[in-house]
Residue frames as qw, qx, qy, qz and C-alpha x, y, z in Angstrom:
[[0.040, 0.784, 0.496, -0.371, -1.43, -5.10, -20.11],
 [0.422, 0.579, 0.300, 0.630, -1.79, -2.40, -22.68],
 [0.241, 0.013, -0.229, 0.943, -1.04, 1.19, -21.91],
 [0.335, -0.422, -0.329, -0.776, -4.67, 2.11, -22.33],
 [0.717, -0.486, -0.486, -0.120, -5.48, 0.06, -19.25],
 [0.507, -0.001, -0.443, 0.740, -2.79, 1.63, -17.08],
 [0.273, -0.880, -0.389, -0.008, -4.22, 3.87, -14.31],
 [0.506, 0.213, -0.118, 0.827, -2.15, 7.13, -14.43],
 [0.255, -0.814, -0.321, -0.410, -4.56, 9.16, -12.26],
 [0.542, -0.830, 0.110, -0.070, -2.48, 9.15, -9.07],
 [0.741, 0.341, -0.414, 0.403, 1.27, 9.01, -8.24],
 [0.662, -0.561, -0.269, 0.417, 3.37, 9.16, -5.11],
 [0.088, -0.977, 0.070, 0.182, 5.21, 12.29, -4.09],
 [0.525, -0.455, 0.554, 0.459, 8.66, 10.80, -4.86],
 [0.519, 0.374, 0.636, 0.432, 7.53, 9.95, -8.48],
 [0.175, 0.933, 0.307, 0.071, 6.00, 13.43, -8.92],
 [0.331, -0.837, 0.258, 0.350, 9.21, 15.09, -7.55],
 [0.556, -0.182, 0.630, 0.511, 11.23, 13.13, -10.10],
 [0.424, 0.612, 0.586, 0.319, 8.95, 14.02, -12.97],
 [0.028, 0.984, 0.169, 0.052, 9.19, 17.72, -12.01],
 [0.643, 0.357, -0.270, 0.621, 12.96, 17.67, -11.31],
 [0.276, -0.713, 0.257, -0.591, 12.49, 19.00, -7.74],
 [0.098, 0.267, -0.873, 0.396, 13.32, 17.54, -4.42],
 [0.349, -0.400, -0.847, -0.030, 11.03, 15.27, -2.51],
 [0.194, -0.457, -0.524, 0.692, 10.60, 17.91, 0.17],
 [0.159, 0.199, -0.172, -0.952, 9.55, 20.55, -2.32],
 [0.409, -0.162, -0.705, -0.555, 6.98, 18.26, -3.94],
 [0.352, -0.391, -0.803, 0.281, 5.74, 17.20, -0.50],
 [0.051, -0.372, -0.312, 0.873, 5.30, 20.85, 0.52],
 [0.291, 0.035, -0.426, -0.856, 3.36, 21.57, -2.71],
 [0.447, -0.318, -0.799, -0.246, 1.02, 18.64, -1.94],
 [0.331, -0.426, -0.681, 0.495, 0.60, 19.68, 1.65],
 [0.023, -0.405, -0.203, 0.891, -0.05, 23.33, 1.07],
 [0.504, 0.641, 0.524, -0.246, -2.44, 22.80, -1.88],
 [0.051, 0.613, -0.430, -0.661, -0.17, 24.00, -4.63],
 [0.314, 0.155, -0.822, -0.449, -0.85, 20.81, -6.56],
 [0.782, -0.207, -0.070, -0.584, -3.95, 18.63, -6.32],
 [0.262, 0.245, -0.911, 0.203, -3.55, 15.64, -3.96],
 [0.759, -0.395, -0.213, -0.472, -5.43, 13.24, -1.85],
 [0.265, -0.481, 0.756, -0.357, -4.79, 11.55, 1.41],
 [0.846, -0.008, -0.456, -0.278, -4.96, 7.73, 1.20],
 [0.852, -0.380, -0.278, 0.227, -4.45, 6.32, 4.71],
 [0.506, -0.708, 0.122, 0.478, -0.90, 7.53, 5.77],
 [0.525, 0.034, 0.470, 0.708, 0.02, 8.30, 2.17],
 [0.283, 0.736, 0.125, -0.602, -0.49, 11.45, 0.17],
 [0.583, 0.219, 0.628, 0.467, -0.86, 10.95, -3.57],
 [0.078, 0.388, -0.190, -0.898, -0.80, 13.55, -6.29],
 [0.598, 0.544, 0.540, -0.235, -3.99, 13.68, -8.41],
 [0.319, -0.215, 0.572, 0.725, -2.42, 13.60, -11.77],
 [0.199, 0.555, 0.745, 0.313, -5.78, 13.48, -13.58],
 [0.071, -0.925, -0.328, 0.182, -6.82, 16.85, -12.10],
 [0.347, -0.622, 0.315, 0.627, -3.26, 18.32, -12.62],
 [0.325, 0.045, 0.703, 0.631, -3.25, 17.22, -16.23],
 [0.121, 0.742, 0.648, 0.121, -6.84, 18.54, -16.78],
 [0.159, -0.903, -0.128, 0.377, -5.92, 21.93, -15.40],
 [0.336, -0.444, 0.492, 0.669, -2.77, 22.12, -17.59],
 [0.283, 0.305, 0.753, 0.510, -4.78, 21.24, -20.70],
 [0.011, 0.858, 0.514, 0.004, -7.28, 23.97, -19.79],
 [0.345, 0.746, -0.011, 0.569, -4.40, 26.43, -19.78],
 [0.568, -0.822, 0.009, 0.030, -3.45, 26.74, -16.18],
 [0.666, 0.567, -0.285, 0.392, 0.12, 27.96, -16.15],
 [0.075, 0.495, -0.567, 0.654, 0.84, 28.89, -12.61],
 [0.721, -0.415, -0.553, -0.039, 0.27, 26.99, -9.41],
 [0.024, -0.570, 0.404, -0.715, 0.32, 28.66, -5.97],
 [0.097, -0.046, -0.847, 0.521, -0.16, 27.69, -2.40],
 [0.333, 0.308, 0.523, -0.721, -3.86, 27.15, -1.70],
 [0.402, 0.217, -0.510, -0.729, -4.94, 26.58, -5.25],
 [0.639, -0.118, -0.716, -0.254, -6.16, 23.06, -4.23],
 [0.053, -0.218, 0.697, -0.682, -6.78, 23.65, -0.54],
 [0.674, -0.052, 0.088, -0.731, -10.40, 22.57, -0.99],
 [0.760, 0.140, -0.611, -0.172, -9.38, 18.97, -1.39]]
């Protein structure tokens, strides 16, 4: 499968924590309090990398609790 066909829109909290060099607990708190965009899929919470990436590309430089609480 080519890289173009990989779906990189969502990732688990553990993977996101590793990418950001933070603990799992810190990344989980960010997802839970709306600091980063996430969605609940059954009993799993996934980070919405597509929205996170879009916001970074638009110049968003800081992320705070509640920024994505509308999700």
